[in-house]
TIKOL-835932 format. One record per residue (C-alpha): residue number from 1; x, y, z. Coordinates in Angstrom, 2 decimals. Each point is the difference from the previous one (the first is absolute). Example, Ala and Ser with C-alpha at 12.3 -4.5 7.8 and 13.67 -1.06 7.14 Angstrom:
REM residues 2
<numi seq="1" px="12.30" py="-4.50" pz="7.80"/>
<numi seq="2" px="1.37" py="3.44" pz="-0.66"/>
***
This chain:
REM residues 427
<numi seq="1" px="-62.81" py="-42.08" pz="20.64"/>
<numi seq="2" px="-3.22" py="-1.54" pz="-1.33"/>
<numi seq="3" px="-0.44" py="-3.64" pz="-0.91"/>
<numi seq="4" px="0.19" py="0.63" pz="-3.77"/>
<numi seq="5" px="3.38" py="1.76" pz="0.31"/>
<numi seq="6" px="1.35" py="-2.79" pz="2.23"/>
<numi seq="7" px="-1.03" py="-2.57" pz="-2.64"/>
<numi seq="8" px="1.69" py="1.99" pz="-2.78"/>
<numi seq="9" px="3.23" py="0.24" pz="2.03"/>
<numi seq="10" px="-0.13" py="-3.73" pz="0.72"/>
<numi seq="11" px="-0.47" py="-0.84" pz="-3.70"/>
<numi seq="12" px="2.84" py="2.33" pz="-0.98"/>
<numi seq="13" px="2.26" py="-1.55" pz="2.63"/>
<numi seq="14" px="-0.81" py="-3.51" pz="-1.20"/>
<numi seq="15" px="0.72" py="0.97" pz="-3.62"/>
<numi seq="16" px="3.32" py="1.49" pz="1.07"/>
<numi seq="17" px="0.89" py="-3.18" pz="1.90"/>
<numi seq="18" px="-0.91" py="-2.19" pz="-2.97"/>
<numi seq="19" px="2.13" py="2.19" pz="-2.27"/>
<numi seq="20" px="2.94" py="-0.35" pz="2.40"/>
<numi seq="21" px="-0.44" py="-3.76" pz="-0.06"/>
<numi seq="22" px="-0.21" py="-0.17" pz="-3.82"/>
<numi seq="23" px="2.66" py="-2.16" pz="-1.53"/>
<numi seq="24" px="2.78" py="1.50" pz="-2.03"/>
<numi seq="25" px="0.27" py="-1.02" pz="-3.65"/>
<numi seq="26" px="3.02" py="-1.92" pz="-1.25"/>
<numi seq="27" px="0.41" py="-0.58" pz="-3.72"/>
<numi seq="28" px="2.58" py="-2.54" pz="-1.21"/>
<numi seq="29" px="1.24" py="0.20" pz="-3.58"/>
<numi seq="30" px="1.34" py="-3.43" pz="-0.85"/>
<numi seq="31" px="-1.44" py="-3.37" pz="0.99"/>
<numi seq="32" px="3.32" py="-1.84" pz="0.04"/>
<numi seq="33" px="2.10" py="-1.53" pz="2.74"/>
<numi seq="34" px="1.49" py="3.23" pz="1.35"/>
<numi seq="35" px="-3.27" py="1.90" pz="0.29"/>
<numi seq="36" px="-2.01" py="-2.84" pz="1.50"/>
<numi seq="37" px="2.73" py="-0.96" pz="2.44"/>
<numi seq="38" px="-0.07" py="3.60" pz="1.24"/>
<numi seq="39" px="-3.78" py="-0.20" pz="0.40"/>
<numi seq="40" px="0.36" py="-3.26" pz="1.94"/>
<numi seq="41" px="2.52" py="1.64" pz="2.34"/>
<numi seq="42" px="-2.36" py="2.96" pz="0.46"/>
<numi seq="43" px="-2.96" py="-2.28" pz="0.79"/>
<numi seq="44" px="2.01" py="-1.77" pz="2.72"/>
<numi seq="45" px="0.42" py="3.29" pz="1.86"/>
<numi seq="46" px="-3.06" py="2.11" pz="-0.83"/>
<numi seq="47" px="-2.69" py="-2.05" pz="-1.78"/>
<numi seq="48" px="-2.72" py="2.62" pz="0.52"/>
<numi seq="49" px="1.95" py="3.14" pz="-0.88"/>
<numi seq="50" px="-0.68" py="0.22" pz="-3.75"/>
<numi seq="51" px="-2.53" py="-0.63" pz="-2.69"/>
<numi seq="52" px="2.36" py="-1.62" pz="-2.51"/>
<numi seq="53" px="-0.32" py="0.06" pz="-3.79"/>
<numi seq="54" px="2.45" py="-1.92" pz="-2.20"/>
<numi seq="55" px="0.54" py="0.43" pz="-3.74"/>
<numi seq="56" px="1.83" py="-2.67" pz="-2.01"/>
<numi seq="57" px="0.78" py="-0.11" pz="-3.71"/>
<numi seq="58" px="-0.35" py="-3.80" pz="-0.16"/>
<numi seq="59" px="-3.40" py="-1.72" pz="0.29"/>
<numi seq="60" px="1.00" py="-2.20" pz="2.94"/>
<numi seq="61" px="0.40" py="0.05" pz="3.73"/>
<numi seq="62" px="3.51" py="0.40" pz="1.37"/>
<numi seq="63" px="2.36" py="-2.80" pz="-1.06"/>
<numi seq="64" px="3.59" py="-1.05" pz="0.61"/>
<numi seq="65" px="1.91" py="1.27" pz="-3.03"/>
<numi seq="66" px="3.12" py="-1.85" pz="1.14"/>
<numi seq="67" px="-1.75" py="-3.32" pz="-0.66"/>
<numi seq="68" px="-0.80" py="0.72" pz="-3.65"/>
<numi seq="69" px="3.03" py="-2.10" pz="-0.95"/>
<numi seq="70" px="-1.40" py="-3.20" pz="1.62"/>
<numi seq="71" px="-3.33" py="0.70" pz="-1.77"/>
<numi seq="72" px="1.84" py="0.22" pz="-3.32"/>
<numi seq="73" px="1.91" py="-3.20" pz="0.81"/>
<numi seq="74" px="-3.27" py="-1.82" pz="0.76"/>
<numi seq="75" px="0.84" py="-0.47" pz="3.68"/>
<numi seq="76" px="-2.81" py="2.29" pz="1.25"/>
<numi seq="77" px="-3.32" py="1.34" pz="-1.23"/>
<numi seq="78" px="-1.18" py="3.60" pz="0.04"/>
<numi seq="79" px="-2.31" py="-0.81" pz="2.91"/>
<numi seq="80" px="3.02" py="-1.23" pz="1.97"/>
<numi seq="81" px="1.67" py="3.42" pz="-0.09"/>
<numi seq="82" px="-2.97" py="2.18" pz="0.99"/>
<numi seq="83" px="0.80" py="1.76" pz="3.29"/>
<numi seq="84" px="-3.22" py="1.94" pz="0.60"/>
<numi seq="85" px="-3.26" py="-1.20" pz="-1.52"/>
<numi seq="86" px="-3.02" py="2.22" pz="-0.65"/>
<numi seq="87" px="-1.49" py="-1.37" pz="3.21"/>
<numi seq="88" px="2.97" py="1.39" pz="1.95"/>
<numi seq="89" px="-0.69" py="3.51" pz="-1.29"/>
<numi seq="90" px="-3.68" py="-0.33" pz="0.86"/>
<numi seq="91" px="0.74" py="-1.37" pz="3.47"/>
<numi seq="92" px="2.24" py="2.98" pz="0.75"/>
<numi seq="93" px="-2.42" py="2.57" pz="-1.40"/>
<numi seq="94" px="2.34" py="0.91" pz="-2.86"/>
<numi seq="95" px="-1.44" py="1.28" pz="-3.27"/>
<numi seq="96" px="1.96" py="-1.57" pz="-2.86"/>
<numi seq="97" px="-0.01" py="1.41" pz="-3.54"/>
<numi seq="98" px="1.82" py="-2.82" pz="-1.82"/>
<numi seq="99" px="0.81" py="0.51" pz="-3.67"/>
<numi seq="100" px="-0.38" py="3.77" pz="0.37"/>
<numi seq="101" px="3.27" py="1.92" pz="0.12"/>
<numi seq="102" px="0.22" py="3.49" pz="1.47"/>
<numi seq="103" px="0.75" py="2.57" pz="-2.70"/>
<numi seq="104" px="0.24" py="3.22" pz="2.01"/>
<numi seq="105" px="0.70" py="1.29" pz="3.50"/>
<numi seq="106" px="-1.33" py="3.45" pz="0.92"/>
<numi seq="107" px="2.01" py="0.81" pz="3.11"/>
<numi seq="108" px="-1.64" py="3.40" pz="0.48"/>
<numi seq="109" px="-3.48" py="-1.52" pz="0.23"/>
<numi seq="110" px="1.31" py="-3.33" pz="1.38"/>
<numi seq="111" px="-1.79" py="-2.04" pz="-2.66"/>
<numi seq="112" px="1.11" py="-2.91" pz="-2.18"/>
<numi seq="113" px="-1.64" py="-0.75" pz="-3.35"/>
<numi seq="114" px="0.00" py="-3.39" pz="-1.69"/>
<numi seq="115" px="-0.07" py="-1.22" pz="-3.58"/>
<numi seq="116" px="-3.68" py="-0.90" pz="0.35"/>
<numi seq="117" px="-0.90" py="3.43" pz="1.36"/>
<numi seq="118" px="-0.14" py="-0.84" pz="3.71"/>
<numi seq="119" px="0.93" py="2.91" pz="2.30"/>
<numi seq="120" px="0.92" py="-0.55" pz="3.65"/>
<numi seq="121" px="1.09" py="2.55" pz="2.60"/>
<numi seq="122" px="2.80" py="-0.79" pz="2.40"/>
<numi seq="123" px="1.41" py="1.19" pz="3.30"/>
<numi seq="124" px="3.05" py="-2.20" pz="-0.48"/>
<numi seq="125" px="1.30" py="-1.44" pz="-3.26"/>
<numi seq="126" px="2.30" py="-3.01" pz="-0.42"/>
<numi seq="127" px="1.73" py="-0.40" pz="-3.36"/>
<numi seq="128" px="1.23" py="-3.51" pz="-0.81"/>
<numi seq="129" px="0.19" py="0.03" pz="-3.79"/>
<numi seq="130" px="3.02" py="-2.29" pz="-0.18"/>
<numi seq="131" px="2.15" py="-0.12" pz="-3.08"/>
<numi seq="132" px="-0.37" py="-0.64" pz="-3.71"/>
<numi seq="133" px="2.17" py="-2.24" pz="-2.16"/>
<numi seq="134" px="2.68" py="1.57" pz="-2.14"/>
<numi seq="135" px="-0.63" py="-0.91" pz="-3.63"/>
<numi seq="136" px="3.21" py="0.37" pz="-2.01"/>
<numi seq="137" px="-0.82" py="2.62" pz="-2.67"/>
<numi seq="138" px="1.18" py="-1.92" pz="-3.07"/>
<numi seq="139" px="-1.85" py="-0.38" pz="-3.32"/>
<numi seq="140" px="-2.75" py="-2.57" pz="0.38"/>
<numi seq="141" px="-0.36" py="0.31" pz="3.77"/>
<numi seq="142" px="-3.75" py="0.54" pz="-0.43"/>
<numi seq="143" px="-0.63" py="-3.12" pz="-2.10"/>
<numi seq="144" px="-2.55" py="-2.55" pz="1.20"/>
<numi seq="145" px="1.84" py="-2.66" pz="1.98"/>
<numi seq="146" px="2.34" py="2.49" pz="1.70"/>
<numi seq="147" px="-0.97" py="0.36" pz="3.66"/>
<numi seq="148" px="1.31" py="0.71" pz="3.48"/>
<numi seq="149" px="-0.22" py="-2.34" pz="3.00"/>
<numi seq="150" px="-1.84" py="2.01" pz="2.60"/>
<numi seq="151" px="-3.54" py="-1.18" pz="0.65"/>
<numi seq="152" px="-2.54" py="-2.80" pz="-0.35"/>
<numi seq="153" px="-0.92" py="1.08" pz="-3.52"/>
<numi seq="154" px="3.64" py="-0.33" pz="-1.10"/>
<numi seq="155" px="0.09" py="-3.53" pz="1.40"/>
<numi seq="156" px="-3.20" py="-0.91" pz="-1.86"/>
<numi seq="157" px="1.47" py="1.31" pz="-3.27"/>
<numi seq="158" px="3.16" py="-2.07" pz="0.55"/>
<numi seq="159" px="-1.97" py="-3.14" pz="0.76"/>
<numi seq="160" px="-2.08" py="0.51" pz="-3.16"/>
<numi seq="161" px="3.19" py="0.48" pz="-2.03"/>
<numi seq="162" px="1.50" py="-3.19" pz="1.45"/>
<numi seq="163" px="-3.00" py="-1.98" pz="-1.25"/>
<numi seq="164" px="0.27" py="1.25" pz="-3.60"/>
<numi seq="165" px="3.63" py="1.03" pz="-0.55"/>
<numi seq="166" px="3.49" py="-1.38" pz="0.38"/>
<numi seq="167" px="2.72" py="2.64" pz="0.40"/>
<numi seq="168" px="0.20" py="2.43" pz="2.94"/>
<numi seq="169" px="2.63" py="2.68" pz="0.56"/>
<numi seq="170" px="0.48" py="1.63" pz="3.39"/>
<numi seq="171" px="1.77" py="3.35" pz="-0.12"/>
<numi seq="172" px="1.70" py="0.48" pz="3.35"/>
<numi seq="173" px="1.95" py="-2.55" pz="2.03"/>
<numi seq="174" px="-0.89" py="1.27" pz="3.43"/>
<numi seq="175" px="-2.10" py="-1.69" pz="2.66"/>
<numi seq="176" px="-3.36" py="0.55" pz="-1.70"/>
<numi seq="177" px="1.28" py="-0.95" pz="-3.45"/>
<numi seq="178" px="1.41" py="-3.32" pz="1.18"/>
<numi seq="179" px="-3.23" py="-0.84" pz="1.80"/>
<numi seq="180" px="-1.97" py="0.78" pz="-3.18"/>
<numi seq="181" px="2.41" py="-2.12" pz="-2.04"/>
<numi seq="182" px="-0.36" py="-2.93" pz="2.37"/>
<numi seq="183" px="-3.79" py="0.25" pz="-0.05"/>
<numi seq="184" px="-0.25" py="0.10" pz="-3.80"/>
<numi seq="185" px="2.50" py="-2.81" pz="-0.38"/>
<numi seq="186" px="-2.11" py="-2.14" pz="2.36"/>
<numi seq="187" px="-3.01" py="0.84" pz="-2.20"/>
<numi seq="188" px="1.82" py="-1.60" pz="-2.93"/>
<numi seq="189" px="1.49" py="3.00" pz="-1.79"/>
<numi seq="190" px="3.54" py="0.26" pz="-1.31"/>
<numi seq="191" px="1.39" py="2.97" pz="1.96"/>
<numi seq="192" px="2.95" py="2.30" pz="-0.60"/>
<numi seq="193" px="1.00" py="2.59" pz="2.59"/>
<numi seq="194" px="1.62" py="3.15" pz="-1.41"/>
<numi seq="195" px="2.12" py="1.97" pz="2.43"/>
<numi seq="196" px="2.03" py="3.17" pz="-0.57"/>
<numi seq="197" px="2.64" py="-0.96" pz="2.57"/>
<numi seq="198" px="2.48" py="-2.89" pz="0.12"/>
<numi seq="199" px="-1.50" py="-1.21" pz="3.31"/>
<numi seq="200" px="-3.53" py="-1.06" pz="0.90"/>
<numi seq="201" px="-1.62" py="1.76" pz="2.95"/>
<numi seq="202" px="2.98" py="2.37" pz="0.10"/>
<numi seq="203" px="-1.70" py="2.20" pz="2.60"/>
<numi seq="204" px="-0.37" py="-2.89" pz="2.44"/>
<numi seq="205" px="2.89" py="-2.37" pz="-0.78"/>
<numi seq="206" px="3.73" py="0.09" pz="-0.49"/>
<numi seq="207" px="1.53" py="-1.47" pz="-3.17"/>
<numi seq="208" px="0.75" py="-3.44" pz="1.52"/>
<numi seq="209" px="-3.55" py="-0.59" pz="1.25"/>
<numi seq="210" px="-1.39" py="1.33" pz="-3.29"/>
<numi seq="211" px="2.06" py="-2.51" pz="-1.98"/>
<numi seq="212" px="-1.27" py="-2.88" pz="2.16"/>
<numi seq="213" px="-3.56" py="1.21" pz="-0.44"/>
<numi seq="214" px="0.34" py="0.22" pz="-3.79"/>
<numi seq="215" px="1.41" py="-3.52" pz="-0.13"/>
<numi seq="216" px="-2.91" py="-1.38" pz="2.04"/>
<numi seq="217" px="-2.60" py="1.73" pz="-2.13"/>
<numi seq="218" px="1.61" py="-1.20" pz="-3.21"/>
<numi seq="219" px="-0.21" py="-3.53" pz="1.41"/>
<numi seq="220" px="-3.81" py="0.28" pz="0.14"/>
<numi seq="221" px="-0.18" py="1.22" pz="-3.60"/>
<numi seq="222" px="0.13" py="3.80" pz="0.13"/>
<numi seq="223" px="2.10" py="1.84" pz="-2.59"/>
<numi seq="224" px="1.85" py="3.27" pz="0.51"/>
<numi seq="225" px="1.21" py="2.90" pz="-2.11"/>
<numi seq="226" px="2.37" py="1.90" pz="2.28"/>
<numi seq="227" px="1.40" py="3.50" pz="-0.54"/>
<numi seq="228" px="-2.63" py="0.36" pz="-2.72"/>
<numi seq="229" px="-1.60" py="3.30" pz="-1.00"/>
<numi seq="230" px="-3.53" py="-0.20" pz="-1.44"/>
<numi seq="231" px="-0.29" py="2.32" pz="-3.00"/>
<numi seq="232" px="-3.44" py="-0.92" pz="-1.40"/>
<numi seq="233" px="-2.95" py="-2.33" pz="0.36"/>
<numi seq="234" px="-1.07" py="-1.43" pz="-3.33"/>
<numi seq="235" px="-3.54" py="-0.88" pz="-1.06"/>
<numi seq="236" px="-3.15" py="1.04" pz="-1.84"/>
<numi seq="237" px="-3.27" py="-1.09" pz="1.59"/>
<numi seq="238" px="2.01" py="-1.54" pz="2.84"/>
<numi seq="239" px="3.58" py="-0.14" pz="1.24"/>
<numi seq="240" px="2.13" py="-2.45" pz="-1.99"/>
<numi seq="241" px="3.62" py="0.65" pz="1.05"/>
<numi seq="242" px="2.36" py="2.10" pz="2.11"/>
<numi seq="243" px="2.93" py="1.71" pz="-1.71"/>
<numi seq="244" px="3.24" py="0.97" pz="1.75"/>
<numi seq="245" px="2.42" py="2.86" pz="-0.55"/>
<numi seq="246" px="2.48" py="-2.31" pz="-1.76"/>
<numi seq="247" px="-2.62" py="-0.86" pz="-2.63"/>
<numi seq="248" px="-0.80" py="-3.52" pz="1.23"/>
<numi seq="249" px="-3.54" py="-0.97" pz="0.95"/>
<numi seq="250" px="-1.91" py="-2.80" pz="1.70"/>
<numi seq="251" px="-3.55" py="-1.29" pz="-0.48"/>
<numi seq="252" px="-2.63" py="1.31" pz="2.41"/>
<numi seq="253" px="-3.76" py="-0.60" pz="0.17"/>
<numi seq="254" px="-0.10" py="1.69" pz="3.41"/>
<numi seq="255" px="2.26" py="2.72" pz="1.43"/>
<numi seq="256" px="-0.15" py="0.74" pz="3.72"/>
<numi seq="257" px="1.64" py="3.23" pz="1.14"/>
<numi seq="258" px="1.52" py="-0.27" pz="3.49"/>
<numi seq="259" px="2.58" py="2.75" pz="-0.35"/>
<numi seq="260" px="-0.96" py="1.83" pz="3.16"/>
<numi seq="261" px="-2.81" py="2.20" pz="1.28"/>
<numi seq="262" px="-0.58" py="3.71" pz="0.54"/>
<numi seq="263" px="-1.95" py="1.53" pz="2.93"/>
<numi seq="264" px="-3.56" py="0.81" pz="-1.11"/>
<numi seq="265" px="-0.17" py="3.68" pz="0.95"/>
<numi seq="266" px="-1.86" py="1.72" pz="-2.85"/>
<numi seq="267" px="-3.15" py="0.49" pz="2.10"/>
<numi seq="268" px="1.97" py="1.44" pz="2.93"/>
<numi seq="269" px="1.97" py="2.30" pz="-2.28"/>
<numi seq="270" px="-3.18" py="1.30" pz="-1.63"/>
<numi seq="271" px="-1.40" py="0.83" pz="3.44"/>
<numi seq="272" px="3.04" py="2.12" pz="0.83"/>
<numi seq="273" px="1.55" py="-2.32" pz="2.60"/>
<numi seq="274" px="3.77" py="0.25" pz="0.29"/>
<numi seq="275" px="1.61" py="-2.78" pz="-2.03"/>
<numi seq="276" px="3.52" py="-0.78" pz="-1.09"/>
<numi seq="277" px="0.57" py="-3.55" pz="-1.25"/>
<numi seq="278" px="-3.09" py="-0.91" pz="2.05"/>
<numi seq="279" px="-2.37" py="1.66" pz="2.50"/>
<numi seq="280" px="2.20" py="1.53" pz="2.69"/>
<numi seq="281" px="-1.00" py="-1.03" pz="3.54"/>
<numi seq="282" px="1.43" py="0.59" pz="3.46"/>
<numi seq="283" px="0.64" py="-2.53" pz="2.78"/>
<numi seq="284" px="-3.76" py="-0.23" pz="0.70"/>
<numi seq="285" px="-0.78" py="-0.71" pz="-3.69"/>
<numi seq="286" px="-1.69" py="3.40" pz="-0.20"/>
<numi seq="287" px="0.40" py="2.06" pz="-3.16"/>
<numi seq="288" px="0.54" py="3.76" pz="-0.06"/>
<numi seq="289" px="-3.80" py="0.25" pz="0.31"/>
<numi seq="290" px="-0.73" py="-1.03" pz="3.64"/>
<numi seq="291" px="-3.34" py="-1.53" pz="-1.00"/>
<numi seq="292" px="1.63" py="-2.32" pz="-2.54"/>
<numi seq="293" px="2.06" py="-3.14" pz="0.72"/>
<numi seq="294" px="1.66" py="-2.36" pz="-2.48"/>
<numi seq="295" px="1.45" py="-3.52" pz="0.29"/>
<numi seq="296" px="1.61" py="-2.65" pz="-2.17"/>
<numi seq="297" px="1.75" py="0.09" pz="-3.34"/>
<numi seq="298" px="-1.28" py="3.49" pz="-0.79"/>
<numi seq="299" px="1.90" py="1.69" pz="2.86"/>
<numi seq="300" px="3.44" py="1.45" pz="0.48"/>
<numi seq="301" px="1.37" py="0.09" pz="3.54"/>
<numi seq="302" px="3.38" py="1.59" pz="0.67"/>
<numi seq="303" px="0.90" py="-0.31" pz="-3.72"/>
<numi seq="304" px="-0.84" py="-3.75" pz="-0.13"/>
<numi seq="305" px="-2.81" py="-1.77" pz="-1.86"/>
<numi seq="306" px="-1.32" py="-3.47" pz="0.77"/>
<numi seq="307" px="-0.94" py="-3.22" pz="-1.77"/>
<numi seq="308" px="0.13" py="-2.76" pz="2.60"/>
<numi seq="309" px="-2.71" py="-0.98" pz="2.46"/>
<numi seq="310" px="1.90" py="0.30" pz="3.30"/>
<numi seq="311" px="0.56" py="3.78" pz="-0.10"/>
<numi seq="312" px="-3.53" py="0.57" pz="-1.28"/>
<numi seq="313" px="-1.43" py="-1.95" pz="2.97"/>
<numi seq="314" px="2.04" py="2.25" pz="2.30"/>
<numi seq="315" px="-1.41" py="3.05" pz="-1.78"/>
<numi seq="316" px="-3.54" py="-1.35" pz="0.43"/>
<numi seq="317" px="0.46" py="-0.38" pz="3.76"/>
<numi seq="318" px="1.24" py="3.56" pz="0.34"/>
<numi seq="319" px="-2.60" py="1.60" pz="-2.28"/>
<numi seq="320" px="-2.82" py="-2.01" pz="1.58"/>
<numi seq="321" px="1.03" py="1.15" pz="3.48"/>
<numi seq="322" px="0.13" py="3.65" pz="-1.01"/>
<numi seq="323" px="-3.32" py="-0.15" pz="-1.81"/>
<numi seq="324" px="-1.42" py="-1.52" pz="3.21"/>
<numi seq="325" px="1.31" py="2.92" pz="2.04"/>
<numi seq="326" px="2.62" py="-2.13" pz="1.76"/>
<numi seq="327" px="2.87" py="1.89" pz="-1.53"/>
<numi seq="328" px="2.98" py="-1.28" pz="1.95"/>
<numi seq="329" px="1.55" py="-2.14" pz="-2.75"/>
<numi seq="330" px="2.57" py="1.06" pz="-2.60"/>
<numi seq="331" px="0.97" py="-1.85" pz="-3.16"/>
<numi seq="332" px="3.65" py="-1.09" pz="-0.04"/>
<numi seq="333" px="1.57" py="-1.62" pz="-3.04"/>
<numi seq="334" px="1.53" py="-3.41" pz="0.67"/>
<numi seq="335" px="1.87" py="-2.70" pz="-1.89"/>
<numi seq="336" px="-2.13" py="-2.15" pz="-2.29"/>
<numi seq="337" px="0.21" py="-3.61" pz="-1.17"/>
<numi seq="338" px="-0.76" py="-1.67" pz="-3.33"/>
<numi seq="339" px="-1.06" py="-3.56" pz="-0.80"/>
<numi seq="340" px="-0.53" py="-1.47" pz="-3.45"/>
<numi seq="341" px="-3.27" py="-1.93" pz="-0.47"/>
<numi seq="342" px="1.19" py="-2.50" pz="-2.63"/>
<numi seq="343" px="-0.51" py="-3.73" pz="0.53"/>
<numi seq="344" px="3.28" py="-1.76" pz="0.73"/>
<numi seq="345" px="2.01" py="3.19" pz="0.56"/>
<numi seq="346" px="0.92" py="1.07" pz="3.54"/>
<numi seq="347" px="1.29" py="3.55" pz="0.11"/>
<numi seq="348" px="0.12" py="2.67" pz="2.70"/>
<numi seq="349" px="1.49" py="3.49" pz="-0.02"/>
<numi seq="350" px="-0.07" py="2.67" pz="2.71"/>
<numi seq="351" px="1.58" py="3.33" pz="0.87"/>
<numi seq="352" px="3.08" py="1.49" pz="-1.62"/>
<numi seq="353" px="1.70" py="-2.83" pz="-1.88"/>
<numi seq="354" px="2.32" py="2.35" pz="-1.91"/>
<numi seq="355" px="1.97" py="1.43" pz="2.92"/>
<numi seq="356" px="2.81" py="2.56" pz="-0.31"/>
<numi seq="357" px="3.67" py="0.51" pz="0.89"/>
<numi seq="358" px="-0.79" py="-0.32" pz="3.71"/>
<numi seq="359" px="-1.86" py="-3.32" pz="-0.25"/>
<numi seq="360" px="1.16" py="-3.60" pz="-0.34"/>
<numi seq="361" px="-1.51" py="-3.07" pz="-1.64"/>
<numi seq="362" px="-0.42" py="-3.47" pz="1.46"/>
<numi seq="363" px="-0.63" py="-2.47" pz="-2.85"/>
<numi seq="364" px="-0.86" py="-3.71" pz="-0.07"/>
<numi seq="365" px="-0.11" py="-1.85" pz="-3.34"/>
<numi seq="366" px="-1.05" py="-3.62" pz="-0.38"/>
<numi seq="367" px="-0.48" py="-0.58" pz="-3.77"/>
<numi seq="368" px="-0.84" py="-3.69" pz="0.38"/>
<numi seq="369" px="-2.96" py="0.76" pz="2.27"/>
<numi seq="370" px="-0.86" py="3.17" pz="-1.88"/>
<numi seq="371" px="0.43" py="2.12" pz="3.13"/>
<numi seq="372" px="1.35" py="3.53" pz="0.14"/>
<numi seq="373" px="0.00" py="2.36" pz="2.99"/>
<numi seq="374" px="1.40" py="3.49" pz="0.25"/>
<numi seq="375" px="-0.20" py="2.17" pz="3.10"/>
<numi seq="376" px="1.11" py="3.62" pz="0.00"/>
<numi seq="377" px="1.34" py="1.25" pz="3.35"/>
<numi seq="378" px="0.85" py="3.49" pz="1.14"/>
<numi seq="379" px="1.30" py="0.99" pz="3.43"/>
<numi seq="380" px="-0.77" py="-3.49" pz="1.34"/>
<numi seq="381" px="-3.61" py="0.01" pz="-1.19"/>
<numi seq="382" px="-1.78" py="-1.70" pz="-2.92"/>
<numi seq="383" px="-1.28" py="2.58" pz="-2.47"/>
<numi seq="384" px="-0.89" py="-2.28" pz="-2.94"/>
<numi seq="385" px="-0.54" py="-3.62" pz="-1.00"/>
<numi seq="386" px="-0.39" py="-2.00" pz="-3.20"/>
<numi seq="387" px="-0.99" py="-3.66" pz="0.31"/>
<numi seq="388" px="-0.49" py="-2.51" pz="-2.80"/>
<numi seq="389" px="-0.93" py="-3.66" pz="0.35"/>
<numi seq="390" px="-0.12" py="0.06" pz="3.81"/>
<numi seq="391" px="-2.21" py="2.81" pz="1.28"/>
<numi seq="392" px="-1.27" py="-1.43" pz="3.28"/>
<numi seq="393" px="1.96" py="2.57" pz="2.03"/>
<numi seq="394" px="-1.15" py="2.97" pz="-2.09"/>
<numi seq="395" px="-2.40" py="1.25" pz="2.65"/>
<numi seq="396" px="2.68" py="-0.23" pz="2.68"/>
<numi seq="397" px="2.53" py="1.95" pz="-2.05"/>
<numi seq="398" px="-2.72" py="2.57" pz="-0.72"/>
<numi seq="399" px="-0.65" py="0.41" pz="3.74"/>
<numi seq="400" px="3.73" py="0.52" pz="0.55"/>
<numi seq="401" px="-0.04" py="2.71" pz="-2.67"/>
<numi seq="402" px="-3.08" py="1.76" pz="1.36"/>
<numi seq="403" px="1.13" py="-0.15" pz="3.63"/>
<numi seq="404" px="3.57" py="1.01" pz="-0.83"/>
<numi seq="405" px="1.21" py="-2.90" pz="2.13"/>
<numi seq="406" px="3.71" py="-0.13" pz="0.81"/>
<numi seq="407" px="1.17" py="-3.27" pz="-1.57"/>
<numi seq="408" px="3.77" py="0.44" pz="0.34"/>
<numi seq="409" px="0.17" py="-2.98" pz="2.36"/>
<numi seq="410" px="-1.92" py="-2.14" pz="-2.53"/>
<numi seq="411" px="2.11" py="0.86" pz="-3.02"/>
<numi seq="412" px="1.60" py="-3.45" pz="-0.46"/>
<numi seq="413" px="-3.33" py="-1.84" pz="0.21"/>
<numi seq="414" px="-2.41" py="2.53" pz="-1.46"/>
<numi seq="415" px="-0.16" py="-1.48" pz="-3.51"/>
<numi seq="416" px="-0.98" py="-3.40" pz="1.41"/>
<numi seq="417" px="-3.25" py="1.32" pz="1.38"/>
<numi seq="418" px="-1.99" py="0.53" pz="3.14"/>
<numi seq="419" px="0.06" py="-3.58" pz="1.29"/>
<numi seq="420" px="3.79" py="-0.17" pz="0.20"/>
<numi seq="421" px="0.25" py="3.47" pz="1.55"/>
<numi seq="422" px="-2.59" py="-0.82" pz="2.65"/>
<numi seq="423" px="1.53" py="-3.42" pz="0.66"/>
<numi seq="424" px="3.15" py="1.80" pz="1.05"/>
<numi seq="425" px="-2.02" py="2.25" pz="2.32"/>
<numi seq="426" px="1.08" py="3.06" pz="-1.91"/>
<numi seq="427" px="-3.15" py="1.31" pz="-1.64"/>
***
């Protein structure tokens, strides 16, 4: 073999080696908490495996959506809730297209296309499109001054309204609605919470804890319209009132819809991915297309959808490991806990607080101190807890629920908390 042929073979071999070493391409649709937590988990394991491109609909870095309520209440600034700054993306070699939502996924060509016309090829795709607020479809729902409570822009609109207007109506008495009501009330607005049920936070609390909560919130100036059905939102150039099914109405310069969310799956559906209520994933967070993963509020795993942080963090760990090629983890659904971020209100709820014919309730009521505790036991194990007024043992009860700890020997002391149980050498 002559020298020229040897050189050509050497060049070809080097090109082949470089091609083998070329990074794979990971595209992430969604710059929120779920998607970026997954990327962080991936980078811990295999920081050099992918060239990563992230698309986000909002013009910011990744921020903590859970802390929007303290921003509204004036307890934090927007800068305080940023999780990943632009510098973080640059330092990790991540290309960020902020304020540019993906509009199409071509799974045959493995290309995503954005609103601004950017096209990027992928070897692996991570969908983390989250959820979108449910806007009750009543007349007037599209009037100026009617908004959801979902992102930084919503908070800015509410803060502007609080400076110039007086009356706010929150439609939905769940966790998010009560946090919005507290924030607007602290900004000086007169706030009425409209709820379709007789009990506030009826998905997280039993009736007794809900009644205590309502009483506490009324004491700080919030008003409530319970078991009320919104029939129309009244206004011309701006919302002026909310009308109910019984014909009554209340003044409203601002209406905030917090009546639930729906998984944001339109993009996935248009690409032909299998969806039911949300994007269907297996225990590895992989969709029916093996090149495509999904995490967060847009996914459906074993018939369940998700809205709390704890299960989404678990999903991120599993998806990050599988994207890194360390595919030994499986996502397992676990009990979740809820806390209310309202100044002066201590509330904690975890697990199955409803129970059934085979469960029993342990209840402590101390009206003078404003304390209520309810533990739900089944087969000698705690399966649910509702705490109001005294929540210091919430984490301990949650550990008992998650670990399925046998507490039969603690039954007589369990309501009095961890300290008493451990003092007796029984925990």
